[in-house]
N, C-alpha and C positions, 0 to 999 in steps of 0.2 A: 372243493370236494364234491364228489358223486357218489351216490347210493341209492339203493332200493327198497322200498318196503312193501311187502307182499301181507294183506290181511285177508283173513278168509269171511266168508258169509256167516252166518249164525241163525237159528231158531230159538226163540226162547219160550218158556212156560211149559211145553210139553204136556199140556192139559192142565193138570193141578197147580204144577209149580209156578206160580203167579210171581215174577219180580224174583225168583228164585233159581230156576233151572234155565240152562242153556247149553246147547248142541252146536260145534264149529261144524260147518259145512264146505267141502271141498270146491267152492267157488269164489272166486278170488278178485279183489280190486288191486292194483301194481301201480304203483305211484313212483316215478324216478324224481330225485331230487338233484338240484344241482346249485350249489352257492354262487353267489354274485356279488359284487361290492354294494348293490341296493337294489332297491325295487321288487317288484313281483311279476312274473311271467307265468300264468297257468294254461296249458292245454289239456282239454278234456276230450276224451275218445270213447267211443262206444256208449254204454249207458249214462244218460243226462247230456251228452254232448249238445243235443239241441234246446235245451231248456236253460237256459243262462239266469231266469228267476230263481230256479231251484239250486242250481250250479252255477253260482256267481264266478267270475274269472277275476276276483278280485280278493283283498283281504277278508272279505266275507266268507271267502270258500272255507267250507268246515274243517278241512284237513288243516289250514292255515291258522284259522281260530284256535284249533287243539293246541296245535304247536306252539303257537305263541303263549297260549295259557300256560303250558306245561315249562316253557322256556322261563317264564317269569318265575313259576314256582321253584325251578331248580336254580335260580339265580344267575340265568344266561340272557344274552341278549342275541335274539336270531338274526341271521344277516340276511341279506337279499338272497332271493332265491326263485329258482326256474322248476316249476313243476311239470310233469308229463303225465296224466293220469289215465291209466287204463281200467276202465270200471266195468265188470263184469256182473255185480250184483244189481238185480232191479232195485229201483228207487220206491219208497213208499209201499212195499209190498210184504213186509213184515219178514224181511230176511237179515235185518241187521246191517243195510246200507250205511245209516249214520254212524252205527258203532264201529264197523270197519274204517271209516274215515275219522273218527276221532281216535281210535288206536293207532292208526296209521300217523296222525299228528304227533301223538304223543310217543310213540316209538321212533318216529324223527327226531324229537326234540332230545332224546336221552342218546341219540347218536351223535348229534351236533354237539352236546355236551361230554361227549365220550364217557358215557356212564352205563355201567350194566343196569338192565331192568331190573326192577326191585318192585315189593309190595306196594309202594308208592305210585308205581307207575298204574297199577291197576286202580287205586283210590281217585289218581287224577283224572283218569278214563271214565271212571263211573260216578264222579263229581261233575264233570262236564256234561255227561248223557242223563244224569239223573237217576239211574239205577244201573246195577251192575251185571245183571245175567246175560246181556248181548256181548258188552265189552268184556267181560272175563272169557267168554267163550271164543271171540276172536284173537284175543291177546294169548290166550293158554292154549287153545285148542281142546279136543275131545269133549268130554262132558263135564259141566260144571255145576256146582252148587254154590250161589252167592247169598250174601246176608250183609247185613250192616251191625256194626259192633260200637255202640256209641255214635259218633260222627264219623266213624271209618268205614268204609265199604272194604269187603273181604271176600274171597272165594276159595274154593277149593275143587283142584282138578282130580276128576277120576277117569278111568279108562273105559269106554263104553265097550259093551260085548261085541265081539268080533263078527257075531252072525247079524247082528242089526245094520240093514242098508238103506237109508232114509230115500223117500221119494216125495217130491214137492209139486204141488198142483199150483203153478202161477196165473191169476186171472189177469186180464189186461187193466183192472181198475186198481186204484190206488187208496189207501187209507191213512188217516192221519192218527199217530198215537195219541197225541193231546186229545182228540175228538172222541175216539174210542175209548178212552178212560174216562170221559165225562159221562158215559152212559153208566158207570158201575156206582152202585149205592153205596152210601159210607157206613152201612150195616147189613149184615146177611144173617138168615136165620141161624142159630147154633147147629141143628141138625146139617146144615150144608158146610160150616164150618169143619165139623168132625169129621163128616164123610171125606172132606177134600183133604184134611189133615192125615187122614188114613191112607188116602190114593197118593200123596205127595211122599209119604215115606216108602210105600211099596215101589213107587217109580224108581226109587234110587237102585233097589234092590233089582228090579227088572231092568233097568238101563245097563246094570254092571254083571248081573249073574244069571237073571232068569227071564230072557225076552220073551217066553212062552205067557208071562204075565202082563205085558205091556197093554193090552187091549182093556183089562180092569185098571191098569195103572195109571193111564192117559186119561181116565173118566174125570168130568170136572164138573162142580156146582158153583165155584166160586166166580167167576167172571164171563165165560164163553156166552152164555146164555143171556145174560144181559147184554152183550153185543150184538146179537143177531140182528137186530134191525140196520145194523150199519153195513151188513155184508151176508144177506140171506142166501145167495148161490154158495158161499163159502161154507155155511152151517148146513146146507142142504147135502153138501158133499161130504161135508165131516159124518152128518148121520147116515148117509149111505154106506160110506165104507165101514163105520163101526157096526150098522147093522149086517154086514157081511164078516163080521169078525176080524176086520182089521184095525189095528190101533192108529186111530188117526187124531188131529187136533187142529186148533186152529194155530199157525204159525206166528209168535208175538202178537203183536198188536192187528195181524192180518194185513190182507185178506187172502194170503197164501195159506193152502192147506198143506199139513206135514202128516205123512203117513209112516209108520215104522215097521214095516214086514222084515222078516228075519228069516235066514236060513236059505236053503237052495231055491226056491221057488220066489226069493224076494225080488225086487225090483219092479219097474212100470208095469210089467205085466200081471201083476198081482191085482192090478184093479179090475174088477169082473166086468165083462162084456155089457152089461145091463146098468152100469154105473154111468150117467151122463157127466161127460168132463169137455164137452164142447165149449171151446173157449177159453179153457185153461193149458198152459204150456207144461208139461209133463216132464220134469227132470229128475234125474237119479245122481245127484252129488254124493260122492263118498262122504264119509265123517272124517274132517281133517284132525288128524292127531297132532300138529306141530304148531298150530297158532301163528302168531304174527312172525315173520322172518326179515331179517335184515341181509342184505348183499352189498359190500363194498366194490365200487368199480376200481 
């Protein structure tokens, strides 16, 4: 059996929506699967190809771990597999590379089990990741709002406004979600919580209907300020873009910067010439509206 899974990158939080908002980006990891009688054979191309400590060629590979975990929950036994991984999503940059790998593994498990994707697929991916925002965006596409209901992860896909054209500024440095979460306090001032709650509600409206409100809607007091010591250059760029009236935020756990310009003037050219982006790779991925896709050979 041969098939291919394509999973998009994602950006999470979008400012105030910590562990809640996700946006799918048209930057894709593509994994070719072929069943075998036994064993595992993995080839990694592009991003991560030279880093075997982070991208192992064994059963510790994240796609395989997620696949085996999902197969166990689905009551199936995974066969031997050959994987050819075309990685376009930068690793440890806040663009959902681990979420895309997990979604790829879960979708592959469903394909091997000959089952249609369902709500449990999201739960399995989110349970493996530890939160649902990135995996929901990668699985469903578009703009997602994620939450927990008891012990169950859930998400709702919304269609983002067609005028929004994301720009991401990717630095050469990496960051660890675990480490940046460690900078967050256990309690925040009530005024900051109220402020962020209001901006989170506004962001849903801005992302879907009123992109002209995105600058205010992406303002945050819940988490970004506490993480500033982890990536001062990232926060400097966020601050500069916002001072020029451009909606900007840290992408996920960072250190990538997300900007959300809209309309005819959107694109990388929206960055003013006096804003220093030296060292950042500027990308203009469209919003992916389709989410993870399977192609049978």
